[in-house]
DOTIBA-562715 format. One record per residue (C-alpha): residue number from 1; residue in three letters; y negated, x negated, z negated. Coordinates in nm, 3 decimals, decimal comma. Each point is the difference from the previous one (the first is absolute). Example, Ala and Ser with C-alpha at 12.3 -4.5 7.8 and 13.67 -1.06 7.14 Angstrom:
ATOM num residu      yy      xx      zz
ATOM   1    ALA   0,450  -1,230  -0,780
ATOM   2    SER  -0,344  -0,137   0,066
END
This chain:
ATOM num residu      yy      xx      zz
ATOM   1    MET  -6,871   1,816   3,372
ATOM   2    SER  -0,159  -0,334   0,073
ATOM   3    THR  -0,231  -0,035   0,300
ATOM   4    ASN   0,230  -0,258   0,160
ATOM   5    SER   0,307   0,228  -0,003
ATOM   6    PHE  -0,212   0,296   0,114
ATOM   7    ASP  -0,123  -0,201   0,300
ATOM   8    GLU   0,363  -0,080   0,087
ATOM   9    ILE   0,076   0,367   0,074
ATOM  10    PRO   0,049   0,016   0,381
ATOM  11    GLU  -0,253   0,182   0,217
ATOM  12    THR   0,284   0,217   0,132
ATOM  13    PHE   0,029   0,153  -0,348
ATOM  14    TRP  -0,371   0,094  -0,002
ATOM  15    ALA   0,037   0,155   0,346
ATOM  16    TYR   0,306   0,196  -0,125
ATOM  17    PHE  -0,181   0,112  -0,318
ATOM  18    ALA  -0,309   0,101   0,201
ATOM  19    GLY   0,211   0,203   0,243
ATOM  20    ILE   0,169   0,192  -0,278
ATOM  21    PHE  -0,329   0,042  -0,187
ATOM  22    ASP  -0,178   0,133   0,312
ATOM  23    GLY   0,265   0,271   0,026
ATOM  24    GLU   0,087   0,080  -0,360
ATOM  25    GLY  -0,272  -0,156  -0,214
ATOM  26    SER  -0,307   0,147  -0,157
ATOM  27    ILE  -0,338  -0,158  -0,058
ATOM  28    GLY  -0,293   0,181  -0,152
ATOM  29    LEU  -0,315  -0,004  -0,207
ATOM  30    ALA  -0,086   0,302  -0,210
ATOM  31    LYS  -0,262   0,092  -0,256
ATOM  32    ARG   0,102   0,116  -0,343
ATOM  33    GLU  -0,227   0,176  -0,241
ATOM  34    ARG   0,082  -0,060  -0,364
ATOM  35    LYS  -0,169   0,165  -0,294
ATOM  36    TYR  -0,058  -0,189  -0,323
ATOM  37    GLY  -0,152   0,249  -0,242
ATOM  38    LEU  -0,336   0,091   0,151
ATOM  39    LYS   0,004  -0,286   0,251
ATOM  40    THR   0,159   0,020   0,342
ATOM  41    ARG   0,108  -0,318   0,174
ATOM  42    ILE   0,093  -0,019   0,367
ATOM  43    THR   0,242  -0,276   0,092
ATOM  44    ASN   0,157  -0,107   0,326
ATOM  45    HIS   0,377  -0,008   0,011
ATOM  46    ARG   0,196  -0,200   0,257
ATOM  47    GLN   0,343   0,088   0,126
ATOM  48    PHE   0,239  -0,217   0,197
ATOM  49    ASN   0,368   0,078   0,007
ATOM  50    LEU   0,301   0,014   0,224
ATOM  51    ALA   0,247   0,289  -0,015
ATOM  52    ASN   0,349  -0,019   0,145
ATOM  53    MET   0,331   0,178  -0,058
ATOM  54    HIS   0,199  -0,319   0,061
ATOM  55    ARG   0,002  -0,189  -0,330
ATOM  56    PRO   0,121  -0,336   0,143
ATOM  57    THR  -0,304  -0,009   0,233
ATOM  58    VAL  -0,240   0,056  -0,291
ATOM  59    GLU   0,181  -0,255  -0,216
ATOM  60    PHE  -0,004  -0,255   0,284
ATOM  61    ILE  -0,379   0,030   0,036
ATOM  62    ARG  -0,059  -0,019  -0,374
ATOM  63    SER   0,234  -0,295  -0,054
ATOM  64    THR  -0,133  -0,197   0,296
ATOM  65    CYS  -0,361   0,041  -0,117
ATOM  66    GLN   0,105  -0,034  -0,364
ATOM  67    MET  -0,274   0,252  -0,071
ATOM  68    GLY  -0,030   0,372  -0,055
ATOM  69    ARG   0,207   0,249  -0,192
ATOM  70    ILE   0,249   0,258   0,124
ATOM  71    GLN   0,000   0,361  -0,113
ATOM  72    GLU   0,276   0,243   0,088
ATOM  73    THR  -0,079   0,367   0,055
ATOM  74    ARG   0,211   0,294   0,108
ATOM  75    ILE  -0,137   0,235   0,260
ATOM  76    LYS   0,066   0,369  -0,047
ATOM  77    THR   0,095   0,185   0,315
ATOM  78    THR   0,098   0,360   0,054
ATOM  79    GLU   0,354  -0,112   0,084
ATOM  80    ALA   0,029  -0,225  -0,307
ATOM  81    LYS  -0,008   0,248  -0,284
ATOM  82    LEU   0,226  -0,212  -0,217
ATOM  83    GLU  -0,132  -0,326  -0,148
ATOM  84    GLU   0,283  -0,209   0,149
ATOM  85    ASN  -0,081   0,125   0,353
ATOM  86    ARG  -0,364  -0,108  -0,006
ATOM  87    ILE  -0,120  -0,268   0,237
ATOM  88    HIS  -0,085  -0,335  -0,157
ATOM  89    ASN  -0,327  -0,164   0,092
ATOM  90    TYR  -0,100  -0,352  -0,105
ATOM  91    LEU  -0,361  -0,109  -0,035
ATOM  92    VAL  -0,132  -0,354  -0,027
ATOM  93    PHE  -0,338  -0,028  -0,173
ATOM  94    PHE  -0,223  -0,307   0,000
ATOM  95    ASN  -0,285  -0,066  -0,243
ATOM  96    ALA  -0,345  -0,130   0,101
ATOM  97    LYS   0,084  -0,365  -0,071
ATOM  98    GLU   0,311   0,021   0,218
ATOM  99    LEU  -0,187   0,180   0,277
ATOM 100    ARG  -0,254  -0,281   0,020
ATOM 101    VAL   0,289  -0,226   0,106
ATOM 102    ILE   0,212   0,244   0,206
ATOM 103    LEU  -0,261   0,182   0,211
ATOM 104    PRO  -0,139  -0,307   0,182
ATOM 105    LYS   0,359  -0,081   0,106
ATOM 106    LEU   0,063   0,356   0,129
ATOM 107    VAL  -0,330   0,066   0,182
ATOM 108    PRO   0,076  -0,205   0,315
ATOM 109    TYR   0,312   0,211   0,063
ATOM 110    LEU  -0,129   0,346  -0,095
ATOM 111    ILE  -0,092   0,246   0,274
ATOM 112    GLN  -0,067   0,347  -0,139
ATOM 113    LYS  -0,119  -0,101  -0,348
ATOM 114    LYS  -0,170  -0,327   0,096
ATOM 115    GLU  -0,363   0,113  -0,038
ATOM 116    ARG   0,063   0,160  -0,339
ATOM 117    ALA   0,188  -0,310  -0,121
ATOM 118    GLN  -0,296  -0,220   0,100
ATOM 119    ILE  -0,237   0,229  -0,188
ATOM 120    MET   0,235  -0,003  -0,302
ATOM 121    ILE  -0,012  -0,384  -0,003
ATOM 122    GLU  -0,381   0,020  -0,012
ATOM 123    TRP   0,014   0,259  -0,280
ATOM 124    LEU   0,242  -0,216  -0,203
ATOM 125    SER  -0,241  -0,293   0,030
ATOM 126    THR  -0,259   0,198  -0,199
ATOM 127    LEU   0,231   0,037  -0,302
ATOM 128    SER  -0,016  -0,232  -0,298
ATOM 129    ASN   0,210  -0,046  -0,313
ATOM 130    ASP  -0,325   0,028  -0,197
ATOM 131    GLN  -0,071   0,370  -0,066
ATOM 132    HIS  -0,375  -0,067  -0,039
ATOM 133    ALA  -0,011  -0,164   0,344
ATOM 134    ASN   0,173   0,307   0,149
ATOM 135    ASN  -0,284   0,218  -0,135
ATOM 136    ASN  -0,264  -0,203   0,185
ATOM 137    PRO  -0,221   0,249   0,196
ATOM 138    HIS  -0,001  -0,225   0,308
ATOM 139    LEU   0,383  -0,008   0,005
ATOM 140    LYS   0,018   0,375  -0,059
ATOM 141    ARG  -0,225   0,059   0,304
ATOM 142    LYS   0,208  -0,239   0,208
ATOM 143    ARG   0,323   0,177  -0,107
ATOM 144    GLU  -0,154   0,336   0,092
ATOM 145    GLU  -0,090  -0,131   0,348
ATOM 146    ILE   0,352  -0,137   0,043
ATOM 147    TYR   0,146   0,333  -0,121
ATOM 148    GLN  -0,206   0,190   0,261
ATOM 149    ARG   0,115  -0,236   0,278
ATOM 150    PHE   0,359   0,047  -0,115
ATOM 151    GLN  -0,034   0,379   0,022
ATOM 152    VAL  -0,140  -0,028   0,355
ATOM 153    ALA   0,286  -0,231   0,102
ATOM 154    GLN   0,253   0,241  -0,148
ATOM 155    SER  -0,153   0,298   0,182
ATOM 156    LYS   0,039  -0,183   0,334
ATOM 157    GLU   0,378   0,010  -0,029
ATOM 158    LYS   0,150   0,239   0,250
ATOM 159    TYR   0,194   0,225  -0,238
ATOM 160    TRP  -0,204  -0,033  -0,320
ATOM 161    LYS  -0,100   0,339  -0,132
ATOM 162    PRO  -0,290   0,047  -0,247
ATOM 163    LYS   0,037   0,277  -0,254
ATOM 164    GLY  -0,059   0,339   0,161
ATOM 165    GLU   0,033  -0,131   0,356
ATOM 166    ARG   0,253   0,108   0,259
ATOM 167    THR   0,363  -0,099  -0,029
ATOM 168    VAL   0,158  -0,299   0,172
ATOM 169    TRP   0,177   0,239   0,238
ATOM 170    HIS  -0,337   0,146   0,111
ATOM 171    ILE  -0,141  -0,347   0,064
ATOM 172    ARG   0,303  -0,095   0,209
ATOM 173    LYS  -0,017   0,331   0,189
ATOM 174    LYS  -0,371  -0,050   0,069
ATOM 175    ASN   0,058  -0,349   0,143
ATOM 176    ARG   0,271   0,111   0,246
ATOM 177    LYS  -0,057   0,128   0,349
ATOM 178    ILE   0,098   0,357   0,075
ATOM 179    GLY   0,338  -0,002   0,168
ATOM 180    ASP   0,160  -0,269  -0,218
ATOM 181    THR   0,361   0,104  -0,051
ATOM 182    ASP  -0,001  -0,017  -0,380
ATOM 183    LEU  -0,333   0,182  -0,018
ATOM 184    ALA   0,125   0,276   0,230
ATOM 185    MET   0,269   0,100  -0,246
ATOM 186    TYR  -0,266   0,081  -0,264
ATOM 187    LYS  -0,196   0,241   0,221
END
């Protein structure tokens, strides 16, 4: 997509996309450890996708941006034992080059995922097409600092649950006052 046509996308679209992404999107940075013979290499992996069960919504976002790719998955549920009864889920994935263009447009409208999106933009700015430049010790340190800030921002989210921590239900229960009607039914 040319820059001119990308700039012609109305701001209302970016607000719409940000609203859906805040509710049903996922943004993350993770470390991966890969073994190459005797050597172990740790790499950072970025994730940015939008999941929705309404295919036209996902196709509208992808076609308007003219970026990303759609992947269809089928969710297994206890009620859907047969393949034809499974729930369809559609994911839109964006690569790093596309994210460099899309994220700055979404950030002004994001609420819940705004801080992590801003940190992701900073992390993307440290990437290069030159593999030797990506191995620069200064850039590796900077990426590690950004990764740590991302983890802190993620842990601030109200219902985020680190591995081994209490369940979302326990967090909600803890934050309610005794006597709340929906809490009373769990006593």
